[in-house]
N, C-alpha and C positions, 0 to 999 in steps of 0.2 A: 431449461436445459434437459430435464428428465423427460423421457418419452411417457406417454399417457399411462401405459400399463405399469411402469415402474413408479410413476408419481402416485397412482392409485394405491399401489402396494405400500408406499411410504405413508400415505395418509391413514390407511387401515392400521399400520403398525403404530403410528403416533396415537391413534384413538385407543388401541389396545393397551399401550404402555401408560397412557395418560388419559383415562376416560373423562368425558365431560362431567363437570359437577358445578352447576351454576351457583350453588350455595357456598362453594369454596373459592374465596377471592384469589388465593394463591394459585390454585390450579387454573382458574380462568385467565390469570395474567400469563402463566406459562403457555397455555394454548393460544392465547391472543397473538403472540409473536411467532409461534411455531406454524400456525395455520394461515398466516398472512401471505399474500402473493409474493413469491420469491423464485429465484432461478434454481436454487438447490444444487449449486455447482459442486459443493464438497461431497454431499451424499451421492451425487451422480458419479463423481470420480471413484468412489468406493465400488459402486456397481460396475461401471465401465472397465475399471482395472481388473476386477475379478472375472469379467467376461473374456478377457484376453486368454484366460486359462479355463474357459468353458464352465465357469461356475454359474449356477442359476441365480437370478435376482432374488428370488424368494428365500434363498439360503443366506443371503448377505444383508437382507433388508433391515434386520434389527441393528446391525452394526452401522448401516447408513443412517438410521434414525438416531443412533447415539451421537454420530458426528454432527447431525443437524441440531441436536440438543446443545452440544458444545458451542456451535456457531451462534445459536439463538441467545445463549447466555452472554456471549461476548457482545452481541448487538445491544442487548438490554443495558449492560454495564457501560458500554461506550457512550450511550445516549444520555447518561445521568448528568445532572448539573455539574458535578465535580470532575467530569471527564470532558466530553465534547459538547455537552449542554445542548442537545438537539431535541426540538419539540416534535419532530415528525420522523417517521421511518417507513419506507416503502409506501409513500403516499397516504399514510394514516398516522394518527397520534402515536408517539413513542410510548413505551410501556409505563414510564413514570408519569406521563401526562394523562394517559387513559385511566390509570389506577391512582397510585401515589408513589412517592420515592421509596419509602420503606418496602412496599410490596414489590416494586421493581427489583430492588437489591435482593430480596429473598427469592423472587422468581428466578433470577439469574443463578443464585447459589443452588437452588433446587434442581435446575436443569443440568448444571454441571455434575452434581451429585448423582442424578438419575442416569446420566450418560455412563458413568463408571459402574453403576449398579447393573446396567444392561450388559456392559462388556465383561464384567466379572462373572456373569452367568453363562457365558459361552462354554461350550463343551470342549473346544479345541483352541489352542494357541492364544488363549485369553491374556496370559502374562506378556507375551510378545507384542500383542496389539496394544495393550494398555501402556507398555513402555514407549512404543513409537508415538502414540497420541500424547502422552505426558510430556515427552521431550519437545513436541511441536507447539504446545500451548502454555508452557511454563516460563521460567525466567529467561531461557535461551530461545524462546519462541514468541508466541502471541502476546503474553502478558509483558514480557520484557520489551517487545516492540512498542506496545502501548505506552510503557514508561518512557522510552526514548522519544516517542512522538509528543507526549505531554511536556517533557523537559526541553524540547526544541521549539515549542510554540512561541517563545519570546525572541527567537532568532529570525531575522529577516533574510531569507535566502535570495531575494531578488538582487540583481546587479545594482550597485550604488555608485554615484560619481565619486571619484577620489578627491581628496583635499586639494591636490594639484589642479584637477579639472575645475573645481569650484573657484580656486584662486585665480586661475588663468582667465576665466570668464570675467570675474570682477575686476581684475587689474587691467585687462585689455580695455574695458569700458572706462576705467578711471584715468588711465595714463594717456597723455597726448604723445604724438610721435616726436614733438619738439616744443619748446617754450619760447614765446615772444613776449616782451614786456609791453603791457598796456600803457605804462607811464615811462617817460625817458629814463634809461639806465645805461650804464657803460657796457660796452661790448664784452668785456671780460666777465661780468656777472652773468650776462645772458649765455655766454659760452659755457660757463660753469654749470648753469642750470640744465642746459642741453646735455652736457656730459652726464649729469646725474640721472636724467631720464633714460639716456642710452644705457647706462649701467644697470638700471632696473630692468629694462627690456632684456639685456644680455643674461642677467641673473634668472629671469623667468624662463628663458630659452634653455638654460642649463638644467633648471628644475624639471622642465618638460621632457628633456632628454633622459634624465634619471627616471622619470615616470615611465618612459617607454620600456626601460629595463625592468621596472617594478611590475609591469603588466605580465611579464613572464611568471612572476611569483603569484600575481592575481589569478592567472589561469590555473595554477596549482591549487589555489584556494577554492576556485569554482569546482574543480574536480573533487576536492575534499568535501565540499557541500553536497555535491551529487552523490558521492559515495555514502554519506551519512543518511540521505533520504532513501537510497537503495537498500541500505541496511535495515531501515524501518520497514520498508516494503517486504523485505525478506522475512523478517521476524514476525511481523504483525499479520501477514497474509499468506505469503508463499509457502511457509513451512507447514501450515495446516493443509494447504492444497497437496503438498508433497506427501504428508502423512496419510491423507485420504487415499492417494494412489498406492502407497506402499502397503497400507492395511488391506486394500483390495487384492494386492499381489500376494500377501501373506495367506489370506483366505483361499486364494486360488492355487496355492502350493508352488509359488514361483521359486526359482533359484536365486541365489544372492545377486548374480549379475542382472537378472530380470527385475528384481526388486530395486536395484540401484538405478536402472534405466527409467523405471516408472517414477521413482522418487525425484530424479533429476527433471523428468518431464513436468512433474508437478511444480517444481521450483520455477521452471521456465514459464509455465502457464500463469502462475501466481504473480510473477513479476510483470508479465505483459498486462494482466488484469489491472494491476495497480498503476502502471504507466499510462494505460488508456484512461483510467479514472482521473489521473492528474491532468491529462490533456483536456478532458471534458470540464473538470472543475475550474481550470485556469481560464478556459474560453468563456465560461459563464460569469465568473466574478473575480478573475485575476488572483486566484488562491495562491498562497505562498507554497510552492511545491517544486517537483522536478522540472516542470515546464518553465518556471520563473528563473531557474538556474541555467538550464541547458538550451532552452528554446525548442520550438516544435520540430525542426528538422533533425536535430541531434537526438531528441527523444524517439522520433520515428525510426531513426537508424538503430537505436538501442533495441527497440521492439523487433525490428527485422532480424537482428542478431539473435535475440532470444527465440524467435520463431524458428529459425534455422536449427538452433540447438534442440528445440523441442522435436522437430522432424527427425533429427539424427537419433534422438533417444527412442522415438517410436520405431525407427528402422531396425533397432537392435532387438526388437520383439518379433516373434514368428506367429503369434496368435492374431485374433481379430482386434485390430486397433482402430477400426473405422469410427467408432463412437468418440474415441479420444482425438483422432485426427480432425473430425468435424468440429469438436469443441475448441480445439486449438485455433482453427480457422475462424470460428465464430467470435471468440474472444479477441483475436487480433483485429477483426473487422469492427466489432461493436462494443467490445469491453464487457 
């Protein structure tokens, strides 16, 4: 996502803040995830948002690096066995597999701490920037979102057949439409058995009618499931996107209205990013996510709505929004 000039500035800044030391296992682990191939969307958002107000990239690059440190810490911890238990990240071994679990935990801790060390060294607006970032990654943001995600892992969000649907299938197979005696029996007994079968069919029809009303409730349940997933997306991903945009605006000297527009743009972008990720994951291995609840058509409509909101937020800004516009289009297209 970063242009080559800005990407080179970021790598130089990382090397300055965290020089290579092959004898130090902890530093090697920190650099391992930081210098891995990546899109650098969050650090790009800091730079691109500040450009709206004509700020030079080299003046904001240390802040962009700090945001990258925070993101790298979250990736290391997300991959741990006690979290997502992922063996790979960005087509290479995850940090705890390349080194060990204890080193990975400490590397994540150190990256988060280093991020705030960098931000606290700023000459201007450091408290405001730290506040915005802290709110985005704490219990009301990224960490809280990860907790919700972990706690929802035992829930199957995919549509399930109801008890009535299962019963209908089984009973229809088991029940004949009428009964005839294989051995001689009086007509009264045969009529009584036919009446019993008819009663069972009528009862099943009544239950199915009730189920059609219950479907209205089920639709509400589906909406509730989707809302829960969207809340996880918002907290776990979109709020850091939004904070990165707002921090760039703060550095650029934006008004409150401009800051709000960029924050909202970041929310739109982050939610699109996660929705696209859900589509890709579901198509690969039927992952339990927004796609399994709403289906592709409704998820794509949701993305289109977010995209339009993102454009509206950019239209409220008078500066150079080309980088942000291009990113919005790229994420909508490719995720």
